[in-house]
N, C-alpha and C positions, 0 to 999 in steps of 0.2 A: 504494500500501497504506500502510495508516496504522499508526502506531507502536502496539505494546503497551502498555498500561497496565498499570503493577505497582503494587502496594500497598507502604507500606512494612513491613519487617521487624520482625514483634513484638520487643519488648522482652527481653532474656535477665534471667533471675533472678526472683525475686518482687517482685510489686508490693506497694508501700507500701500499708498498710489505713488511714483517714483515720475509718470510723465502725463501730460496733459491725457492723451489718448488712452482710456484705460483696456485697450487692445492691443499698446504698446506694452503696457505692466506684464499681460498674459502672455505675449510673444517673447518678454523676457524671462520669465519663469520657464517656460518650455524650453531655451535656450541653454539655461542654467541647469534643469534638470538633465537635458540630452548631455550635457557637459559632464555632469555628475557620471550620469551611464558610461559614457567611453572611458572616464577617468577607471571606473571601476574593472571595466573590461579590460583596459589596457593592462592594469593590473593582475588580474587574472591571467592574461594570455601570459604576461611577464613569470608568473608562476609556474603555468605549466612549461616555458622554455628551460626555467631553471631546473626543474625538476626533471626534465628530459634530458639536460646537459649532466646530471647528478647521477641518475639512475639509467636512463637509455628507456624506460617505459614510463608512464603514468597512471596511475588512477583517481578516481574520484576523491578518497581518503588520503592520497598524496597530496593532492590539491589544497585539501581541507584542512591539513595538519601540516602545512610547511611553513617556516616562519621564515620571513626576511631576514638577514644580517644588516649589519650597518649600510654597507657599501649597496644593497638593496633597496635600505629605506632612502638613502642620499638620489639612488638613481630615479626612483620612482619620485621623489619629492621634485628634483629637477625638471621631470618629464610632466609633472602637473603644472609646474610654473610657466613650461615653455607652450602648453595646452591655453591656461590664461591668457597669456601674451598674445596668443595668437589670435584667441577668440575675442579681446577686446582690445585689439590692435588698432579697427578703425576708430574705437572711442576715444582712444588715447591720442592719435593723430586730428580726430575734430576740437578735442579738449587744446593740444599744441595751437591749433589753429585759432581756435577762440582766443587763447591767452596772447598770442602775438597780435590780435588785432586790438586787444584789450590795450596793451602796451603800447600800441601806435597812437592809438587813440587819446591815450592818457597822455603824450609825448609831445600832441598838437595842439 
């Protein structure tokens, strides 16, 4: 018998609104949720690859019981930071542009 998959309970209360258009907030939340899933899958693949390198075979219990060492933690942290940088690159670029415009307006 397989375990029943449950989804997290929805948050109580009103969600914060960051954008003027609530649809943008929904899109933002979906992108963050997908990024989280990509990060989890990346870690899972990393585990499978490391177990295969160590043992030459892999089982579900090998995956579930494998514990990353310090080097693996650091590599995973770096991968997550790179993913976040790629996801928010356009936001950073827009912010830099706006800051540059604000600096120009302040100097005129």
